[in-house]
MOPAC internal coordinates of N, CA, C and O (Angstrom, degrees):
PM7 1SCF
backbone

  N    0.0000 0     0.00 0     0.00 0    0    0    0
  C    1.4805 1     0.00 0     0.00 0    1    0    0
  C    1.4773 1   109.55 1     0.00 0    2    1    0
  O    1.2310 1   122.59 1   -56.60 1    3    2    1
  N    1.3866 1   112.64 1   123.40 1    3    2    1
  C    1.4786 1   121.85 1  -179.60 1    5    3    2
  C    1.5109 1   107.42 1  -113.26 1    6    5    3
  O    1.2310 1   122.75 1   -52.20 1    7    6    5
  N    1.3478 1   112.34 1   127.80 1    7    6    5
  C    1.4537 1   119.88 1  -179.67 1    9    7    6
  C    1.5164 1   109.61 1  -127.48 1   10    9    7
  O    1.2310 1   121.21 1   -50.34 1   11   10    9
  N    1.3582 1   115.29 1   129.66 1   11   10    9
  C    1.4731 1   122.26 1   177.25 1   13   11   10
  C    1.4665 1   107.83 1   -80.60 1   14   13   11
  O    1.2310 1   119.40 1   -56.03 1   15   14   13
  N    1.3496 1   118.75 1   123.97 1   15   14   13
  C    1.4244 1   124.76 1  -178.87 1   17   15   14
  C    1.5157 1   114.99 1   -55.88 1   18   17   15
  O    1.2310 1   121.26 1   139.03 1   19   18   17
  N    1.3592 1   115.20 1   -40.97 1   19   18   17
  C    1.4744 1   119.80 1   177.46 1   21   19   18
  C    1.4761 1   112.80 1   -59.59 1   22   21   19
  O    1.2310 1   120.89 1   134.33 1   23   22   21
  N    1.3902 1   115.91 1   -45.67 1   23   22   21
  C    1.4495 1   120.92 1  -179.43 1   25   23   22
  C    1.5604 1   110.08 1   -62.16 1   26   25   23
  O    1.2310 1   119.93 1   136.75 1   27   26   25
  N    1.3740 1   117.75 1   -43.25 1   27   26   25
  C    1.4102 1   120.94 1  -179.97 1   29   27   26
  C    1.5405 1   110.71 1   -62.26 1   30   29   27
  O    1.2310 1   120.16 1   136.94 1   31   30   29
  N    1.3655 1   117.30 1   -43.06 1   31   30   29
  C    1.4488 1   120.63 1   178.58 1   33   31   30
  C    1.4721 1   111.85 1   -59.48 1   34   33   31
  O    1.2310 1   120.92 1   136.59 1   35   34   33
  N    1.3962 1   115.84 1   -43.41 1   35   34   33
  C    1.4777 1   122.38 1   179.04 1   37   35   34
  C    1.5354 1   109.59 1   -58.38 1   38   37   35
  O    1.2310 1   121.04 1   134.89 1   39   38   37
  N    1.3789 1   115.62 1   -45.11 1   39   38   37
  C    1.3914 1   120.46 1  -174.54 1   41   39   38
  C    1.5602 1   107.69 1   -66.55 1   42   41   39
  O    1.2310 1   119.96 1   140.21 1   43   42   41
  N    1.3283 1   117.69 1   -39.79 1   43   42   41
  C    1.4342 1   120.98 1  -179.80 1   45   43   42
  C    1.4941 1   112.22 1   -63.09 1   46   45   43
  O    1.2310 1   121.43 1   137.68 1   47   46   45
  N    1.3439 1   114.87 1   -42.32 1   47   46   45
  C    1.4562 1   120.02 1   179.83 1   49   47   46
  C    1.5108 1   111.17 1   -64.73 1   50   49   47
  O    1.2310 1   120.59 1   140.13 1   51   50   49
  N    1.3638 1   116.48 1   -39.87 1   51   50   49
  C    1.4154 1   119.06 1   179.32 1   53   51   50
  C    1.5873 1   111.30 1   -69.25 1   54   53   51
  O    1.2310 1   119.83 1   143.07 1   55   54   53
  N    1.2294 1   117.93 1   -36.93 1   55   54   53
  C    1.4978 1   124.01 1   174.05 1   57   55   54
  C    1.5508 1   108.89 1   -61.19 1   58   57   55
  O    1.2310 1   119.15 1   133.10 1   59   58   57
  N    1.3084 1   119.22 1   -46.90 1   59   58   57
  C    1.4487 1   121.43 1   179.81 1   61   59   58
  C    1.4850 1   114.82 1   -67.34 1   62   61   59
  O    1.2310 1   120.25 1   153.36 1   63   62   61
  N    1.3364 1   117.12 1   -26.64 1   63   62   61
  C    1.4703 1   119.45 1  -178.97 1   65   63   62
  C    1.5064 1   110.68 1   -69.81 1   66   65   63
  O    1.2310 1   121.19 1   163.35 1   67   66   65
  N    1.3854 1   115.33 1   -16.65 1   67   66   65
  C    1.4863 1   118.20 1  -174.63 1   69   67   66
  C    1.5025 1   116.72 1   -63.26 1   70   69   67
  O    1.2310 1   118.88 1   162.68 1   71   70   69
  N    1.3149 1   119.73 1   -17.32 1   71   70   69
  C    1.4631 1   118.83 1  -178.99 1   73   71   70
  C    1.5331 1   112.60 1   163.79 1   74   73   71
  O    1.2310 1   121.55 1    -8.87 1   75   74   73
  N    1.2786 1   114.63 1   171.13 1   75   74   73
  C    1.4902 1   120.51 1  -179.68 1   77   75   74
  C    1.4693 1   110.32 1    89.84 1   78   77   75
  O    1.2310 1   121.12 1   -19.93 1   79   78   77
  N    1.3028 1   115.47 1   160.07 1   79   78   77
  C    1.4595 1   121.64 1   177.03 1   81   79   78
  C    1.5438 1   110.53 1   -93.66 1   82   81   79
  O    1.2310 1   119.35 1     9.15 1   83   82   81
  N    1.3363 1   118.85 1  -170.85 1   83   82   81
  C    1.4319 1   122.72 1   178.60 1   85   83   82
  C    1.5420 1   113.91 1   -55.90 1   86   85   83
  O    1.2310 1   120.30 1   144.16 1   87   86   85
  N    1.3188 1   117.03 1   -35.84 1   87   86   85
  C    1.4777 1   120.10 1   176.54 1   89   87   86
  C    1.4896 1   113.24 1   -61.52 1   90   89   87
  O    1.2310 1   121.71 1   129.79 1   91   90   89
  N    1.3807 1   114.34 1   -50.21 1   91   90   89
  C    1.4318 1   120.27 1  -179.52 1   93   91   90
  C    1.5188 1   112.42 1   -60.56 1   94   93   91
  O    1.2310 1   120.58 1   142.97 1   95   94   93
  N    1.2583 1   116.49 1   -37.03 1   95   94   93
  C    1.5352 1   120.35 1   178.15 1   97   95   94
  C    1.4627 1   110.80 1   -65.96 1   98   97   95
  O    1.2310 1   120.27 1   138.15 1   99   98   97
  N    1.3585 1   117.10 1   -41.85 1   99   98   97
  C    1.4560 1   119.93 1  -179.41 1  101   99   98
  C    1.5405 1   110.31 1   -63.81 1  102  101   99
  O    1.2310 1   119.84 1   135.80 1  103  102  101
  N    1.3470 1   117.90 1   -44.20 1  103  102  101
  C    1.4585 1   120.82 1   176.99 1  105  103  102
  C    1.5568 1   111.42 1   -60.89 1  106  105  103
  O    1.2310 1   120.96 1   140.23 1  107  106  105
  N    1.3119 1   115.77 1   -39.77 1  107  106  105
  C    1.4253 1   119.80 1  -178.41 1  109  107  106
  C    1.5084 1   110.46 1   -69.72 1  110  109  107
  O    1.2310 1   119.02 1   144.84 1  111  110  109
  N    1.2521 1   119.47 1   -35.16 1  111  110  109
  C    1.4553 1   120.39 1   176.13 1  113  111  110
  C    1.4820 1   114.68 1   -68.21 1  114  113  111
  O    1.2310 1   121.90 1   146.49 1  115  114  113
  N    1.3859 1   113.98 1   -33.51 1  115  114  113
  C    1.5117 1   118.17 1  -176.68 1  117  115  114
  C    1.4827 1   111.91 1   -79.64 1  118  117  115
  O    1.2310 1   118.33 1   160.29 1  119  118  117
  N    1.3615 1   120.79 1   -19.71 1  119  118  117
  C    1.4676 1   122.27 1   178.59 1  121  119  118
  C    1.5201 1   110.39 1   -76.92 1  122  121  119
  O    1.2310 1   121.79 1   -45.33 1  123  122  121
  N    1.3900 1   114.17 1   134.67 1  123  122  121
  C    1.4317 1   118.59 1   176.95 1  125  123  122
  C    1.5385 1   110.14 1   -64.06 1  126  125  123
  O    1.2310 1   121.89 1   -27.92 1  127  126  125
  N    1.3008 1   113.99 1   152.08 1  127  126  125
  C    1.5099 1   121.11 1  -177.43 1  129  127  126
  C    1.5511 1   110.11 1  -125.52 1  130  129  127
  O    1.2310 1   122.75 1   -28.83 1  131  130  129
  N    1.2945 1   112.33 1   151.17 1  131  130  129
  C    1.4646 1   120.51 1   173.84 1  133  131  130
  C    1.4941 1   105.94 1  -115.29 1  134  133  131
  O    1.2310 1   121.66 1   -49.57 1  135  134  133
  N    1.3440 1   114.42 1   130.43 1  135  134  133
  C    1.4643 1   120.61 1   178.98 1  137  135  134
  C    1.5527 1   107.33 1  -106.71 1  138  137  135
  O    1.2310 1   121.15 1   -60.58 1  139  138  137
  N    1.3028 1   115.40 1   119.42 1  139  138  137
  C    1.4466 1   120.69 1   179.89 1  141  139  138
  C    1.5761 1   106.69 1  -101.84 1  142  141  139
  O    1.2310 1   120.25 1   -64.01 1  143  142  141
  N    1.3200 1   117.12 1   115.99 1  143  142  141
  C    1.4734 1   120.60 1   178.94 1  145  143  142
  C    1.4922 1   110.87 1   -67.66 1  146  145  143
  O    1.2310 1   119.38 1   -49.40 1  147  146  145
  N    1.3182 1   118.78 1   130.60 1  147  146  145
  C    1.4753 1   121.96 1  -179.62 1  149  147  146
  C    1.5085 1   108.90 1  -115.28 1  150  149  147
  O    1.2310 1   121.78 1   -21.55 1  151  150  149
  N    1.3521 1   114.19 1   158.45 1  151  150  149
  C    1.4591 1   120.39 1  -179.07 1  153  151  150
  C    1.5657 1   112.84 1   -61.08 1  154  153  151
  O    1.2310 1   120.12 1   158.15 1  155  154  153
  N    1.3260 1   117.38 1   -21.85 1  155  154  153
  C    1.4467 1   121.28 1   177.92 1  157  155  154
  C    1.5711 1   109.92 1   -73.12 1  158  157  155
  O    1.2310 1   120.60 1   165.56 1  159  158  157
  N    1.2621 1   116.47 1   -14.44 1  159  158  157
  C    1.4532 1   117.37 1  -179.37 1  161  159  158
  C    1.4993 1   114.89 1   103.71 1  162  161  159
  O    1.2310 1   121.23 1   144.79 1  163  162  161
  N    1.3412 1   115.26 1   -35.21 1  163  162  161
  C    1.4879 1   121.75 1   179.55 1  165  163  162
  C    1.5072 1   108.64 1   -84.74 1  166  165  163
  O    1.2310 1   120.20 1   -52.07 1  167  166  165
  N    1.3043 1   117.23 1   127.93 1  167  166  165
  C    1.4889 1   118.02 1  -178.69 1  169  167  166
  C    1.5667 1   109.39 1   -75.63 1  170  169  167
  O    1.2310 1   122.38 1   -28.51 1  171  170  169
  N    1.3580 1   113.05 1   151.49 1  171  170  169
  C    1.4608 1   119.22 1   170.26 1  173  171  170
  C    1.4746 1   109.79 1   -87.27 1  174  173  171
  O    1.2310 1   117.34 1   -49.68 1  175  174  173
  N    1.2972 1   122.67 1   130.32 1  175  174  173
  C    1.4503 1   127.24 1  -177.83 1  177  175  174
  C    1.5087 1   108.73 1  -100.54 1  178  177  175
  O    1.2310 1   122.08 1   -54.81 1  179  178  177
  N    1.3973 1   113.62 1   125.19 1  179  178  177
  C    1.4626 1   119.64 1  -176.10 1  181  179  178
  C    1.5497 1   103.73 1  -123.92 1  182  181  179
  O    1.2310 1   120.69 1   -56.62 1  183  182  181
  N    1.3728 1   116.28 1   123.38 1  183  182  181
  C    1.4185 1   121.36 1   177.40 1  185  183  182
  C    1.4978 1   107.78 1   -84.04 1  186  185  183
  O    1.2310 1   119.99 1   -48.27 1  187  186  185
  N    1.3714 1   117.63 1   131.73 1  187  186  185
  C    1.4308 1   123.48 1  -179.03 1  189  187  186
  C    1.5379 1   108.77 1   -93.46 1  190  189  187
  O    1.2310 1   120.11 1   -92.44 1  191  190  189
  N    1.2496 1   117.39 1    87.56 1  191  190  189
  C    1.5044 1   123.63 1  -173.63 1  193  191  190
  C    1.5600 1   111.01 1  -103.35 1  194  193  191
  O    1.2310 1   119.12 1   164.59 1  195  194  193
  N    1.3149 1   119.28 1   -15.41 1  195  194  193
  C    1.4681 1   123.67 1  -176.92 1  197  195  194
  C    1.5060 1   111.08 1   -94.69 1  198  197  195
  O    1.2310 1   119.68 1   -21.81 1  199  198  197
  N    1.3495 1   118.21 1   158.19 1  199  198  197
  C    1.4374 1   122.22 1   177.63 1  201  199  198
  C    1.5052 1   110.36 1   -68.06 1  202  201  199
  O    1.2310 1   120.09 1   147.10 1  203  202  201
  N    1.3280 1   117.43 1   -32.90 1  203  202  201
  C    1.4936 1   121.83 1   178.51 1  205  203  202
  C    1.5504 1   108.18 1  -131.13 1  206  205  203
  O    1.2310 1   120.39 1   -56.44 1  207  206  205
  N    1.2529 1   116.85 1   123.56 1  207  206  205
  C    1.4946 1   124.46 1   177.09 1  209  207  206
  C    1.5158 1   106.37 1  -109.85 1  210  209  207
  O    1.2310 1   119.23 1   -54.86 1  211  210  209
  N    1.3170 1   119.07 1   125.14 1  211  210  209
  C    1.4243 1   122.05 1   179.02 1  213  211  210
  C    1.5223 1   109.72 1  -105.47 1  214  213  211
  O    1.2310 1   122.04 1   -42.40 1  215  214  213
  N    1.3654 1   113.70 1   137.60 1  215  214  213
  C    1.4684 1   120.28 1  -177.73 1  217  215  214
  C    1.5481 1   106.14 1  -122.95 1  218  217  215
  O    1.2310 1   118.68 1   -52.97 1  219  218  217
  N    1.3615 1   120.12 1   127.03 1  219  218  217
  C    1.4185 1   122.21 1   178.67 1  221  219  218
  C    1.5531 1   110.62 1   171.26 1  222  221  219
  O    1.2310 1   122.79 1    12.75 1  223  222  221
  N    1.3391 1   112.25 1  -167.25 1  223  222  221
  C    1.4972 1   117.74 1  -174.44 1  225  223  222
  C    1.5397 1   110.61 1   -95.55 1  226  225  223
  O    1.2310 1   119.42 1   171.78 1  227  226  225
  N    1.3031 1   118.72 1    -8.22 1  227  226  225
  C    1.4577 1   119.51 1  -179.17 1  229  227  226
  C    1.5122 1   114.15 1   -70.88 1  230  229  227
  O    1.2310 1   121.63 1   -29.21 1  231  230  229
  N    1.3578 1   114.49 1   150.79 1  231  230  229
  C    1.4713 1   118.78 1   179.47 1  233  231  230
  C    1.4748 1   114.18 1   -61.44 1  234  233  231
  O    1.2310 1   118.78 1   156.53 1  235  234  233
  N    1.3405 1   119.93 1   -23.47 1  235  234  233
  C    1.5000 1   125.32 1  -174.73 1  237  235  234
  C    1.4869 1   112.74 1   -89.39 1  238  237  235
  O    1.2310 1   120.27 1   179.55 1  239  238  237
  N    1.3564 1   117.08 1    -0.45 1  239  238  237
  C    1.4986 1   119.95 1  -175.18 1  241  239  238
  C    1.5329 1   110.27 1   -79.63 1  242  241  239
  O    1.2310 1   119.75 1   -26.51 1  243  242  241
  N    1.2953 1   118.09 1   153.49 1  243  242  241
  C    1.4647 1   124.68 1   177.92 1  245  243  242
  C    1.5295 1   112.17 1   -74.99 1  246  245  243
  O    1.2310 1   121.47 1   140.85 1  247  246  245
  N    1.3272 1   114.80 1   -39.15 1  247  246  245
  C    1.4846 1   122.14 1   176.89 1  249  247  246
  C    1.4924 1   106.73 1  -119.48 1  250  249  247
  O    1.2310 1   121.50 1   -75.54 1  251  250  249
  N    1.3760 1   114.74 1   104.46 1  251  250  249
  C    1.4029 1   118.72 1  -174.02 1  253  251  250
  C    1.5770 1   110.54 1   -94.49 1  254  253  251
  O    1.2310 1   120.91 1   -56.81 1  255  254  253
  N    1.3583 1   115.87 1   123.19 1  255  254  253
  C    1.4041 1   123.22 1   179.08 1  257  255  254
  C    1.5474 1   106.35 1  -126.33 1  258  257  255
  O    1.2310 1   119.41 1   -47.99 1  259  258  257
  N    1.2925 1   118.73 1   132.01 1  259  258  257
  C    1.4477 1   123.46 1  -173.50 1  261  259  258
  C    1.5668 1   110.63 1  -102.57 1  262  261  259
  O    1.2310 1   122.07 1   -30.44 1  263  262  261
  N    1.2919 1   113.65 1   149.56 1  263  262  261
  C    1.4707 1   122.00 1   176.04 1  265  263  262
  C    1.5128 1   110.38 1   157.69 1  266  265  263
  O    1.2310 1   121.87 1   -30.28 1  267  266  265
  N    1.4068 1   114.03 1   149.72 1  267  266  265
  C    1.4438 1   119.72 1  -176.89 1  269  267  266
  C    1.5683 1   112.96 1   -61.14 1  270  269  267
  O    1.2310 1   121.01 1   152.30 1  271  270  269
  N    1.3504 1   115.67 1   -27.70 1  271  270  269
  C    1.4353 1   119.72 1  -174.79 1  273  271  270
  C    1.5431 1   114.53 1   -95.99 1  274  273  271
  O    1.2310 1   122.65 1   172.94 1  275  274  273
  N    1.3697 1   112.53 1    -7.06 1  275  274  273
  C    1.4701 1   117.38 1  -179.58 1  277  275  274
  C    1.5230 1   110.19 1   -85.35 1  278  277  275
  O    1.2310 1   121.86 1   -51.49 1  279  278  277
  N    1.3868 1   114.05 1   128.51 1  279  278  277
  C    1.4804 1   117.75 1   178.62 1  281  279  278
  C    1.4771 1   114.29 1   -71.31 1  282  281  279
  O    1.2310 1   120.33 1   -23.32 1  283  282  281
  N    1.2782 1   116.97 1   156.68 1  283  282  281
  C    1.5111 1   120.30 1   176.65 1  285  283  282
  C    1.4461 1   112.80 1   -49.04 1  286  285  283
  O    1.2310 1   120.57 1   137.00 1  287  286  285
  N    1.3734 1   116.51 1   -43.00 1  287  286  285
  C    1.4493 1   122.36 1   168.73 1  289  287  286
  C    1.5491 1   102.38 1  -128.24 1  290  289  287
  O    1.2310 1   120.98 1   -76.11 1  291  290  289
  N    1.3072 1   115.73 1   103.89 1  291  290  289
  C    1.4249 1   122.82 1  -177.67 1  293  291  290
  C    1.5431 1   113.46 1   -83.28 1  294  293  291
  O    1.2310 1   122.41 1   143.36 1  295  294  293
  N    1.3550 1   112.98 1   -36.64 1  295  294  293
  C    1.4419 1   116.96 1  -177.61 1  297  295  294
  C    1.5517 1   107.28 1  -157.11 1  298  297  295
  O    1.2310 1   121.73 1   -17.49 1  299  298  297
  N    1.3311 1   114.30 1   162.51 1  299  298  297
  C    1.4628 1   119.24 1   179.66 1  301  299  298
  C    1.5364 1   106.86 1  -135.75 1  302  301  299
  O    1.2310 1   120.20 1   -29.38 1  303  302  301
  N    1.3164 1   117.22 1   150.62 1  303  302  301
  C    1.4441 1   122.48 1   172.37 1  305  303  302
  C    1.4665 1   105.19 1  -121.19 1  306  305  303
  O    1.2310 1   120.26 1   -63.75 1  307  306  305
  N    1.3680 1   117.11 1   116.25 1  307  306  305
  C    1.4797 1   123.57 1  -179.59 1  309  307  306
  C    1.4925 1   111.43 1  -109.96 1  310  309  307
  O    1.2310 1   122.05 1   -51.42 1  311  310  309
  N    1.3228 1   113.67 1   128.58 1  311  310  309
  C    1.4936 1   122.78 1  -178.77 1  313  311  310
  C    1.5341 1   109.85 1   -94.50 1  314  313  311
  O    1.2310 1   119.85 1   -47.27 1  315  314  313
  N    1.3145 1   117.88 1   132.73 1  315  314  313
  C    1.3904 1   124.61 1   173.31 1  317  315  314
  C    1.5566 1   107.09 1  -136.81 1  318  317  315
  O    1.2310 1   121.97 1   -79.43 1  319  318  317
  N    1.3506 1   113.83 1   100.57 1  319  318  317
  C    1.4803 1   118.39 1  -173.34 1  321  319  318
  C    1.5413 1   109.80 1    67.51 1  322  321  319
  O    1.2310 1   121.03 1    58.30 1  323  322  321
  N    1.3005 1   115.63 1  -121.70 1  323  322  321
  C    1.4995 1   119.49 1   179.06 1  325  323  322
  C    1.5572 1   108.80 1  -101.84 1  326  325  323
  O    1.2310 1   118.99 1  -170.45 1  327  326  325
  N    1.3215 1   119.53 1     9.55 1  327  326  325
  C    1.4542 1   123.03 1  -178.75 1  329  327  326
  C    1.5801 1   111.05 1  -101.96 1  330  329  327
  O    1.2310 1   121.09 1   -35.11 1  331  330  329
  N    1.3018 1   115.53 1   144.89 1  331  330  329
  C    1.4437 1   120.65 1   177.63 1  333  331  330
  C    1.4695 1   109.80 1  -127.59 1  334  333  331
  O    1.2310 1   120.00 1   -45.51 1  335  334  333
  N    1.3324 1   117.61 1   134.49 1  335  334  333
  C    1.4870 1   122.58 1  -176.87 1  337  335  334
  C    1.5386 1   107.13 1  -125.18 1  338  337  335
  O    1.2310 1   122.49 1   -59.10 1  339  338  337
  N    1.3986 1   112.83 1   120.90 1  339  338  337
  C    1.4332 1   121.73 1   178.37 1  341  339  338
  C    1.4801 1   108.82 1   -91.81 1  342  341  339
  O    1.2310 1   119.16 1   -50.91 1  343  342  341
  N    1.2878 1   119.21 1   129.09 1  343  342  341
  C    1.4735 1   124.28 1  -175.89 1  345  343  342
  C    1.5145 1   112.34 1  -131.72 1  346  345  343
  O    1.2310 1   119.83 1   -51.72 1  347  346  345
  N    1.3283 1   117.92 1   128.28 1  347  346  345
  C    1.4565 1   122.42 1   173.80 1  349  347  346
  C    1.4661 1   110.68 1   -69.46 1  350  349  347
  O    1.2310 1   119.46 1   -48.42 1  351  350  349
  N    1.3646 1   118.64 1   131.58 1  351  350  349
  C    1.4369 1   122.83 1   179.08 1  353  351  350
  C    1.4943 1   117.03 1  -108.05 1  354  353  351
  O    1.2310 1   120.11 1   147.58 1  355  354  353
  N    1.3610 1   117.39 1   -32.42 1  355  354  353
  C    1.4502 1   116.83 1   179.81 1  357  355  354
  C    1.5510 1   112.10 1   161.20 1  358  357  355
  O    1.2310 1   122.13 1    -6.47 1  359  358  357
  N    1.3309 1   113.54 1   173.53 1  359  358  357
  C    1.4454 1   120.13 1  -177.85 1  361  359  358
  C    1.4955 1   110.37 1   109.52 1  362  361  359
  O    1.2310 1   120.24 1   -14.74 1  363  362  361
  N    1.2828 1   117.15 1   165.26 1  363  362  361
  C    1.4320 1   122.04 1   178.13 1  365  363  362
  C    1.5275 1   114.19 1   -77.15 1  366  365  363
  O    1.2310 1   120.77 1   152.37 1  367  366  365
  N    1.3272 1   116.13 1   -27.63 1  367  366  365
  C    1.4453 1   122.21 1   175.16 1  369  367  366
  C    1.5238 1   107.56 1   -76.31 1  370  369  367
  O    1.2310 1   120.42 1   -60.21 1  371  370  369
  N    1.2685 1   116.79 1   119.79 1  371  370  369
  C    1.5632 1   122.32 1  -173.47 1  373  371  370
  C    1.5256 1   105.12 1   -89.24 1  374  373  371
  O    1.2310 1   123.39 1   -19.52 1  375  374  373
  N    1.3297 1   111.10 1   160.48 1  375  374  373
  C    1.4796 1   121.71 1   179.43 1  377  375  374
  C    1.5878 1   108.10 1   -91.14 1  378  377  375
  O    1.2310 1   121.39 1   -48.89 1  379  378  377
  N    1.3125 1   114.95 1   131.11 1  379  378  377
  C    1.4640 1   119.13 1   171.21 1  381  379  378
  C    1.4882 1   109.32 1  -124.94 1  382  381  379
  O    1.2310 1   120.10 1   -46.09 1  383  382  381
  N    1.3126 1   117.41 1   133.91 1  383  382  381
  C    1.4463 1   124.99 1   178.92 1  385  383  382
  C    1.4994 1   106.40 1  -113.69 1  386  385  383
  O    1.2310 1   120.05 1   -55.78 1  387  386  385
  N    1.3474 1   117.51 1   124.22 1  387  386  385
  C    1.4616 1   124.27 1   178.74 1  389  387  386
  C    1.5379 1   110.50 1    49.56 1  390  389  387
  O    1.2310 1   121.06 1  -141.33 1  391  390  389
  N    1.4006 1   115.58 1    38.67 1  391  390  389
  C    1.4492 1   120.67 1   179.10 1  393  391  390
  C    1.4474 1   117.11 1    87.20 1  394  393  391
  O    1.2310 1   117.64 1   171.06 1  395  394  393
  N    1.3518 1   122.10 1    -8.94 1  395  394  393
  C    1.5174 1   123.82 1  -173.76 1  397  395  394
  C    1.5500 1   106.41 1  -113.43 1  398  397  395
  O    1.2310 1   120.53 1   -41.20 1  399  398  397
  N    1.2996 1   116.59 1   138.80 1  399  398  397
  C    1.4665 1   121.43 1   174.33 1  401  399  398
  C    1.5305 1   111.13 1   -56.39 1  402  401  399
  O    1.2310 1   119.19 1   -40.76 1  403  402  401
  N    1.3283 1   119.15 1   139.24 1  403  402  401
  C    1.4305 1   122.63 1  -177.22 1  405  403  402
  C    1.5064 1   111.07 1  -147.40 1  406  405  403
  O    1.2310 1   120.44 1   -31.85 1  407  406  405
  N    1.3261 1   116.76 1   148.15 1  407  406  405
  C    1.4972 1   123.94 1   173.80 1  409  407  406
  C    1.5443 1   106.92 1   -98.26 1  410  409  407
  O    1.2310 1   121.73 1   136.15 1  411  410  409
  N    1.4146 1   114.29 1   -43.85 1  411  410  409
  C    1.4872 1   116.78 1   177.61 1  413  411  410
  C    1.5264 1   103.23 1  -142.21 1  414  413  411
  O    1.2310 1   121.71 1   -24.44 1  415  414  413
  N    1.3457 1   114.34 1   155.56 1  415  414  413
  C    1.4710 1   118.43 1   177.62 1  417  415  414
  C    1.5616 1   107.85 1  -160.51 1  418  417  415
  O    1.2310 1   121.19 1   -54.39 1  419  418  417
  N    1.3635 1   115.32 1   125.61 1  419  418  417
  C    1.5026 1   117.02 1   173.61 1  421  419  418
  C    1.5064 1   107.68 1   -70.98 1  422  421  419
  O    1.2310 1   121.16 1   -57.84 1  423  422  421
  N    1.3369 1   115.39 1   122.16 1  423  422  421
  C    1.5120 1   119.31 1  -177.46 1  425  423  422
  C    1.5385 1   111.09 1   -79.40 1  426  425  423
  O    1.2310 1   124.16 1   -38.51 1  427  426  425
  N    1.3328 1   109.63 1   141.49 1  427  426  425
  C    1.4623 1   120.94 1   177.43 1  429  427  426
  C    1.4907 1   106.09 1  -128.45 1  430  429  427
  O    1.2310 1   120.87 1   -24.80 1  431  430  429
  N    1.3696 1   115.95 1   155.20 1  431  430  429
  C    1.4211 1   125.16 1  -178.66 1  433  431  430
  C    1.5677 1   108.40 1   -47.58 1  434  433  431
  O    1.2310 1   118.89 1   -52.78 1  435  434  433
  N    1.3006 1   119.72 1   127.22 1  435  434  433
  C    1.4472 1   123.42 1   176.54 1  437  435  434
  C    1.5489 1   114.91 1    91.18 1  438  437  435
  O    1.2310 1   119.43 1   173.25 1  439  438  437
  N    1.3394 1   118.69 1    -6.75 1  439  438  437
  C    1.4342 1   119.50 1   178.94 1  441  439  438
  C    1.5360 1   109.05 1   -61.64 1  442  441  439
  O    1.2310 1   122.53 1   -41.79 1  443  442  441
  N    1.3373 1   112.76 1   138.21 1  443  442  441
  C    1.5069 1   120.85 1   175.83 1  445  443  442
  C    1.5172 1   108.78 1  -113.06 1  446  445  443
  O    1.2310 1   119.94 1   -45.26 1  447  446  445
  N    1.3085 1   117.72 1   134.74 1  447  446  445
  C    1.4252 1   121.25 1   176.96 1  449  447  446
  C    1.5419 1   111.75 1  -139.87 1  450  449  447
  O    1.2310 1   122.51 1   -22.36 1  451  450  449
  N    1.3342 1   112.80 1   157.64 1  451  450  449
  C    1.4819 1   115.48 1   179.67 1  453  451  450
  C    1.5066 1   109.66 1  -137.03 1  454  453  451
  O    1.2310 1   122.25 1   -29.65 1  455  454  453
  N    1.3507 1   113.30 1   150.35 1  455  454  453
  C    1.4831 1   121.67 1   172.09 1  457  455  454
  C    1.5535 1   102.92 1  -128.79 1  458  457  455
  O    1.2310 1   122.73 1   -70.43 1  459  458  457
  N    1.2956 1   112.37 1   109.57 1  459  458  457
  C    1.4999 1   116.75 1  -176.03 1  461  459  458
  C    1.5312 1   106.72 1    65.81 1  462  461  459
  O    1.2310 1   119.98 1    49.95 1  463  462  461
  N    1.3499 1   117.65 1  -130.05 1  463  462  461
  C    1.4274 1   122.15 1  -178.98 1  465  463  462
  C    1.4794 1   112.23 1   -91.89 1  466  465  463
  O    1.2310 1   119.48 1  -178.97 1  467  466  465
  N    1.3654 1   118.60 1     1.03 1  467  466  465
  C    1.4353 1   120.08 1  -178.15 1  469  467  466
  C    1.5255 1   112.42 1   -88.64 1  470  469  467
  O    1.2310 1   120.09 1   -51.88 1  471  470  469
  N    1.3507 1   117.43 1   128.12 1  471  470  469
  C    1.4203 1   122.24 1  -170.73 1  473  471  470
  C    1.5445 1   106.26 1  -113.12 1  474  473  471
  O    1.2310 1   121.68 1   -44.69 1  475  474  473
  N    1.3478 1   114.39 1   135.31 1  475  474  473
  C    1.4540 1   123.09 1  -175.72 1  477  475  474
  C    1.5329 1   111.22 1  -129.08 1  478  477  475
  O    1.2310 1   118.41 1   -24.80 1  479  478  477
  N    1.2805 1   120.63 1   155.20 1  479  478  477
  C    1.4154 1   124.76 1   173.77 1  481  479  478
  C    1.5456 1   106.62 1  -138.74 1  482  481  479
  O    1.2310 1   122.27 1   -49.31 1  483  482  481
  N    1.3591 1   113.26 1   130.69 1  483  482  481
  C    1.4799 1   120.71 1   179.79 1  485  483  482
  C    1.5616 1   109.33 1   -95.12 1  486  485  483
  O    1.2310 1   120.23 1   -54.02 1  487  486  485
  N    1.2856 1   117.17 1   125.98 1  487  486  485
  C    1.5168 1   119.15 1  -179.36 1  489  487  486
  C    1.5396 1   109.02 1  -131.30 1  490  489  487
  O    1.2310 1   122.24 1   -49.25 1  491  490  489
  N    1.3107 1   113.32 1   130.75 1  491  490  489
  C    1.4177 1   121.47 1   171.69 1  493  491  490
  C    1.5415 1   110.79 1  -101.80 1  494  493  491
  O    1.2310 1   119.43 1   162.75 1  495  494  493
  N    1.2946 1   118.70 1   -17.25 1  495  494  493
  C    1.4564 1   125.45 1  -179.27 1  497  495  494
  C    1.5234 1   105.29 1  -158.14 1  498  497  495
  O    1.2310 1   120.88 1   -20.09 1  499  498  497
  N    1.3156 1   115.93 1   159.91 1  499  498  497
  C    1.4730 1   123.73 1   178.54 1  501  499  498
  C    1.4319 1   111.97 1   -92.79 1  502  501  499
  O    1.2310 1   120.10 1   180.00 1  503  502  501

């Protein structure tokens, strides 16, 4: 997944202009984000504000991705302080982090991971 930094910044500014005062914008900027690459080319930006974020095909997941090989809960991202841990949960589509198969991985700024054909990027800053 290739992302142009200028495009991402422009998307973030557009998202921030949607509402809230200066305090809300500061909080939004400081929250880590997950970028889901879409077939349209523009990534979907998801703010990680919960202690546990679930990714999968189930209706109860926070990040819903569909596919026959995607588990109802395929992966989770757990926050502990300022640390985030990505964990494979299940399904035929396996988790790959930075191109390598993984069961768990402590996420760092810029890490890229995939579940099946879905491509994600974890960002704590632009």
